C-alpha positions as CSV (number, residue, x, y, z in Angstrom):
1,M,-89.4,11.8,-10.7
2,E,-87.0,13.9,-8.6
3,F,-87.4,14.3,-4.9
4,Y,-86.5,16.9,-2.4
5,K,-86.6,16.1,1.3
6,V,-87.1,18.7,4.0
7,D,-86.6,18.0,7.7
8,W,-88.2,19.4,10.9
9,K,-85.5,22.1,11.3
10,D,-86.1,23.2,7.7
11,I,-89.9,23.5,8.3
12,E,-89.4,25.5,11.5
13,G,-87.0,27.9,9.7
14,I,-89.3,28.3,6.7
15,C,-92.3,28.9,8.9
16,F,-90.4,31.5,10.9
17,A,-89.3,33.4,7.8
18,L,-92.9,33.3,6.4
19,A,-94.3,34.5,9.7
20,N,-91.9,37.4,9.6
21,R,-93.0,38.3,6.0
22,I,-96.6,38.4,7.1
23,E,-95.7,40.7,10.0
24,D,-93.6,42.9,7.7
25,D,-96.7,43.2,5.4
26,S,-98.7,44.3,8.5
27,Y,-101.2,41.6,7.7
28,Q,-103.0,40.5,10.8
29,P,-105.0,37.3,10.3
30,T,-107.6,36.6,12.9
31,Y,-108.0,33.0,11.7
32,I,-105.8,30.3,10.2
33,V,-107.5,27.8,7.9
34,A,-105.4,24.7,7.4
35,I,-105.9,22.4,4.3
36,L,-105.6,18.9,5.6
37,R,-103.3,17.0,5.9
38,G,-100.3,18.9,4.6
39,G,-101.3,22.3,5.9
40,M,-102.0,21.2,9.4
41,V,-98.4,21.2,10.8
42,P,-97.3,24.4,9.1
43,A,-100.6,26.1,10.2
44,T,-99.9,25.1,13.8
45,I,-96.3,26.4,13.7
46,L,-97.4,29.6,12.1
47,G,-100.1,30.0,14.7
48,D,-97.5,29.9,17.4
49,F,-95.1,32.3,15.7
50,L,-98.0,34.8,14.8
51,N,-99.8,34.3,18.2
52,I,-103.0,33.1,16.5
53,R,-105.1,30.5,18.3
54,R,-108.2,30.4,16.1
55,F,-108.0,27.6,13.6
56,Y,-110.3,26.0,11.1
57,F,-109.7,23.2,8.6
58,I,-110.7,22.0,5.2
59,D,-110.2,18.4,4.3
60,I,-109.8,18.1,0.6
61,K,-109.1,14.8,-1.2
62,F,-107.1,15.0,-4.4
63,Y,-103.9,13.0,-4.3
64,R,-104.2,9.2,-4.4
65,K,-100.4,8.7,-4.1
66,I,-97.2,10.3,-5.3
67,G,-97.9,12.0,-8.6
68,E,-101.4,10.5,-9.0
69,T,-104.5,12.5,-8.4
70,E,-108.3,12.1,-8.6
71,S,-109.9,13.9,-11.5
72,V,-110.9,16.9,-9.3
73,P,-110.2,17.9,-5.8
74,R,-113.3,17.5,-3.5
75,I,-114.0,18.8,0.0
76,V,-114.6,15.9,2.3
77,K,-115.2,17.9,5.5
78,S,-114.8,21.5,6.7
79,D,-115.5,23.1,10.0
80,L,-115.6,26.7,8.7
81,D,-118.6,28.7,9.8
82,E,-119.9,32.3,9.8
83,E,-117.5,33.4,12.5
84,I,-114.9,34.2,9.8
85,K,-117.2,36.7,8.2
86,D,-115.5,40.1,7.9
87,S,-112.2,38.7,9.3
88,N,-108.7,38.4,7.9
89,V,-107.9,34.7,7.1
90,L,-104.7,33.0,6.4
91,L,-105.2,29.8,4.3
92,V,-102.3,27.4,4.7
93,D,-101.1,24.3,2.8
94,D,-97.7,22.7,2.5
95,I,-97.3,23.1,-1.3
96,A,-99.0,24.8,-4.3
97,D,-98.6,21.9,-6.7
98,S,-101.1,22.2,-9.5
99,G,-103.0,24.8,-7.4
100,R,-106.3,23.0,-7.9
101,T,-106.7,22.2,-4.2
102,L,-106.0,25.8,-3.3
103,K,-108.5,27.0,-5.8
104,V,-111.2,24.8,-4.3
105,A,-110.3,25.8,-0.8
106,L,-110.3,29.5,-1.7
107,E,-113.7,29.3,-3.3
108,H,-115.0,27.5,-0.1
109,V,-113.5,30.1,2.2
110,Y,-115.0,33.0,0.2
111,T,-118.5,31.6,0.7
112,F,-118.2,32.7,4.3
113,K,-117.5,36.3,3.3
114,P,-114.2,37.0,5.0
115,K,-112.8,40.6,4.8
116,S,-109.6,39.2,3.2
117,V,-107.8,35.9,2.5
118,R,-104.2,35.4,2.0
119,V,-102.6,32.1,1.0
120,L,-99.4,30.7,2.4
121,T,-97.7,27.5,1.2
122,L,-94.2,26.4,2.1
123,F,-93.4,25.6,-1.5
124,K,-94.8,26.4,-4.9
125,K,-94.4,24.6,-8.2
126,S,-94.0,26.6,-11.3
127,R,-97.1,25.0,-12.9
128,S,-99.4,26.0,-10.1
129,I,-102.5,27.9,-11.2
130,I,-102.5,29.8,-7.9
131,T,-99.6,31.9,-6.7
132,P,-99.7,32.1,-2.9
133,D,-99.2,35.4,-1.3
134,Y,-96.5,33.9,0.8
135,F,-94.2,30.9,0.0
136,H,-90.6,30.0,0.6
137,E,-89.5,28.9,-2.8
138,V,-90.4,27.5,-6.2
139,I,-89.5,23.9,-6.6
140,D,-90.5,21.5,-9.3
141,K,-89.5,18.3,-7.5
142,W,-91.7,16.1,-5.4
143,V,-91.2,17.5,-1.9
144,V,-91.0,14.9,0.9
145,F,-92.2,16.4,4.2
146,P,-91.3,15.0,7.6
147,W,-95.0,14.3,8.4
148,E,-95.2,11.7,5.6
149,I,-92.4,9.3,6.3
150,R,-94.3,6.1,6.2
151,E,-96.4,7.2,3.2
152,T,-93.3,8.1,1.2
153,I,-91.3,5.0,2.0
154,S,-94.4,2.8,1.3
155,E,-95.0,4.4,-2.1
156,I,-91.4,4.8,-3.4
157,R,-90.2,1.4,-2.1
158,D,-86.9,1.7,-3.8
159,R,-84.2,1.4,-1.1
160,K,-81.6,3.2,-3.3
161,I,-83.8,6.2,-3.8
162,L,-84.8,6.3,-0.2
163,K,-81.2,6.1,1.0
164,K,-80.4,9.1,-1.2
165,L,-83.1,10.9,0.6
166,N,-81.4,10.1,3.8
167,F,-84.1,8.0,5.3
168,D,-82.8,6.2,8.4
169,D,-82.5,2.4,8.2
170,C,-84.9,2.0,11.2
171,Y,-87.7,3.6,9.1
172,L,-86.8,1.7,6.0
173,N,-86.7,-1.7,7.7
174,K,-90.0,-1.1,9.4
175,Y,-92.0,0.4,6.5
176,L,-90.6,-1.6,3.7
177,S,-91.7,-4.8,5.4
178,Y,-95.4,-3.9,4.8
C-alpha cells in the first residue's frame, strides 16, 4: 500500500481553496454536517472560513483499520434534526474512499428534507461511487491526516515506512512502544 501524508498547513490551504470554490459557486450553506471522525476538523476549519457556526454530526463506523472495513457502513449516532429542513447543507468528510460512507450519510441527511446538500471532501479516490461537489484532488494512495498520528503509527508499525512519511522520532518512540 502506498501512503501520502498531509500536514496541518496542507489542510489549512486545501480548506481555504475549497471555501473559495464554494463562495465562487455562490452556494451559501446554512449548516455544516461533519462525518465523524475524519470530517470534524475540516468542517471546523471550513466553518471558520465560510463564517458558518451551525454544525451537526453523523458518526458512521466503517473502517476497522488501514485498508480494512466492516461489511457495510452504519450510523452509530447523529444529532441531525428537523432544523435543517429547507436549508442548504454542506456535508463534509476527509476523503471519498469507496464512497459508501458518503452514500449512507447523504441518505440520512435527505431524510430531514433539506433544500439542498452539497458534499465536500479534501480528497477523492478514483474508485469512489460518490463524486463530491467539492474536493481538492483525486489520489489513490492511503492519505495520512495529521489528526490520526497515533492511529497510523500503531497500525503501520514499520519504522522505515513511517520515517519515509516524515514522522518525528518523538512520535515513533512513544507510539511504537505500545
